[in-house]
N, C-alpha and C positions, 0 to 999 in steps of 0.2 A: 504494500500500500504506500503510495507516494505521500510526501509531506502535505501537499494540498488536500488530498483525500482525508488524511488524518485530521487536519484542522476542521474541515467541513463536518466530519463525523462527530468530533468532540463538541463543536458548536451546536449541532442538532441535539446532542445528548443534554446539554445544559438547558436549551430552550424547551425541551419536552419534560424536564424534571419537575418536581413539585414547586421549585422556586419560579418556574416559568409559567405556571397556571394563571389564568385570569382571576380577577377578583370574585366573580360570581361562582367559580368552581371551588374556591376556598372559603366562601362565606364572608369574604371581606377581611378576614383575619388570618394571620399566620404567626403562630407563637406569640400571640397577643399584640402583634404589630400590624398596622394597616399595610395592605399590599401596595398601595400608592407610594409608601415610603421605601418599600423594598425594591421597587422598579429601578431606580438609579443604581442601586447596589448590584442588581442582577446585570444591568448593562455594563457596569464597570468590570464585573467579574468576567463577562464574555469578552470584553476588549482585552483584558489582561491575559486571558487564556489564548486568544487569537494571536496576540503579540508574542507570547511564549512559544507557540507552535511555529509561527513564521521565523522567529529567531533560531529555533532548532533546525528548521529547514535550511536557513542561510548557512549555519555552521556545517551541516552535512554537505551542502553543495560546495562550500569552500574547501573542505577536506578532500572531496572528490577531485576538484580542480587541482589542488596541490599535489595529489598523488599522480594525476595525469601529467602535470608539468614535470615532476621528478622523473617519471618514466621517459618523457621526451628528452630530458637532459641526458639521462643515461644512454638512450639510443643514439643521440648526437655524439656523445663521447666515444661510443663504440665505433662509429663510422668515421669520426674525425681523426684519421690516422696520420695526418701530416704534422711535422714538428712545428713548434712555435715560429712565427714569422714566415711560414710557408703557406702557399695557397693551393688548395686541392681542386683539381678539375679532372673529371673522368677517373682514370686509373693512375694519375700521376700527381706529384707535388711539385710546385714551382716556387722558386725563390727569386725575387727581383732585388737587385743590388741598389744601394744608394751611392756607392763610389763609382768612379769612372777610371778604367784601366784598359790596357791593350788586350787583345784576344788571348794571348798566351797566359797572362796573369789571371784573366777571368776564368779560364779553364782550370788552372791550378787551384784557384779559390773554390771552385765547385767541387773539385776532387777532395779537398780537405773537409767538405761537408758531406762526403759520401755520395756525390752526385756528379753530373756532367753538364757542360753547357747545354742549354735546352734543346731537346729533340721533340718534334711533333710529327704525328703520323697522318693527320687529316686536316681539312680546312676548318673544322669546328675548333680544334685546339689552337690553330694559328689565329683565328679570329678572337678567341679568348685572350691570347697573349697580346695581341695588338690593342685590344680594348683596355686591358689592365695595365699595360706599361706606361700609359699616359703619352705625353708629347715627346719623350726622350727616345732616342735610338738605343737598342740593346743588342749586344753580341749574342749569337746563338751558336749551336754546336756544329755548324757546317764549315768545311774548309776544303781546300784542294792544293795540290803541289804547284800547279801553274794553270794558266788559262786553257792549256791543251788537255788537262787532266779532268776527270770526273769529280763532281762534288761528293764528299763523304761526310757522314756524321762522325762524332768522336769515337764511336765504337767500330769505325771502319766499314760500316754498311753504306752502300751507295745511295745517293739521293737521285731519284728519277724524275724530278720536276713534276710530280703528281699533284702537289699542293700548290706550288707557286713557282714561277720562273725567277731565277736569281739575276738581278740586274748588275751591271758594272763589270770591271775587269780585275777586281781585286781577288785575293786568295782566301779571305775570311769573311763570313757572312754575318749580317746583322739585320734585325727586324726594325722596320720603320713604318710610318703611317700608310705607305703605299704597298707594302709587302716585304719582300726580301731583297736586300741590296748587298754589295760586296765592297770591301775596302782592304787596305794593306794592314798588316798585323800591328804596326806601331801606333795606329790611331787609338785614342782613348774614348771609350764609351762605357755606359752601364752594361750590365749583363744579366742573363736569366739562367738559372740552374734548374735542372729537372731530375727527378728520380721516381721510382715506383712508390705508391702511397702505402706500402707495408711498413710503416714506421714502428720501430721497436724501441721503447724508452730505455730498456736495459742496454741494448746494443748502442744506442746513442750515447749513453752515459759512459760505457766502456771506451767508445771512440774518443770522447772528450778527455778521459783520463790518459789515453794513449798519446793524444796530441800534446797534452800538458807535459808528459814525461819526456817527449822528444824536445820540446822547447826549453827544457831546463838544462 
């Protein structure tokens, strides 16, 4: 039975009880007091009872909403597998740098984070990166040995221009507002790192300890 049904039922019970009878049915008296004097008391009791029932319903509803919100938070935590300051999209996590460095430094920085310069496999991922990067150009994980060689990702798989044509005659690629362009390695730009979104906090902690031990 819902809170509203309970309140209606209790209200009907009060109104049909001896206190709710008309003056003619009680002979004008009830425990030596005029029924007319009892009427305000009855109304006040009904109002208090109704307020109590409604208050209880609000408390029950609040508890239910709180439990639902807690479950949603737990669910989001389970599926939010990207580290802090990384952005999840599809099956990957992406990191957008604030600094500007050349392509080689950018790749090294990504490797220290357990990632590579960004690699995307479809137009949807590229569109996401272009929207999220803002107005700045960002290095991505495409490079080639010379203009006569094929473009490759940092894992040495070839890029077949299935997503976007790479403009320019440089040997290292970056993402801009128009798509993918190329430049020489020494140019300074921001960069994007990417890695699978199977983030393991324990593994991340061990990696940080390892990097600290090396830096000492």
